[in-house]
C-alpha positions in Angstrom: -60.6 108.5 26.1 -63.3 106.5 24.6 -63.8 106.3 20.8 -66.9 108.0 19.5 -69.6 105.6 18.5 -69.7 104.6 14.8 -72.5 106.8 13.4 -73.1 104.7 10.3 -73.3 101.5 12.3 -75.7 103.1 14.7 -78.0 104.3 11.9 -77.9 100.9 10.2 -78.7 99.2 13.5 -81.7 101.6 14.0 -82.9 100.8 10.5 -82.8 97.1 11.2 -85.0 97.7 14.3 -87.4 99.7 12.1 -87.5 96.9 9.6 -88.5 94.5 12.4 -91.2 96.9 13.5 -92.3 97.2 9.9 -94.8 100.0 10.2 -95.2 103.2 8.2 -94.8 105.2 11.4 -91.5 103.6 12.2 -90.2 104.3 8.7 -91.4 107.9 8.8 -89.7 108.4 12.2 -86.5 107.0 10.7 -86.7 109.5 7.8 -87.3 112.4 10.2 -84.4 111.4 12.3 -81.9 110.8 9.5 -82.8 113.2 6.6 -80.4 112.8 3.7 -79.2 109.3 4.7 -79.1 106.8 1.8 -81.4 104.4 3.7 -84.3 106.8 3.5 -84.8 105.5 -0.1 -85.4 102.0 1.3 -87.6 103.5 4.0 -89.8 105.3 1.4 -90.1 102.1 -0.7 -91.2 100.2 2.4 -93.8 102.8 3.2 -95.2 102.5 -0.3 -95.4 98.7 0.0 -97.2 99.0 3.3 -99.7 101.4 1.8 -100.5 99.0 -1.0 -101.8 96.4 1.4 
């Protein structure tokens, strides 16, 4: 039987892809997909930085 995927690793990998995209929409999508995850704090900060441009 295969081991289940590492959820935390998958979420962090997704967040790295979001950082590469670097759009408010991508960060907002991440927040919707992973409510309550510690990385949403970083996602919210990134959205604020993008809005200041």
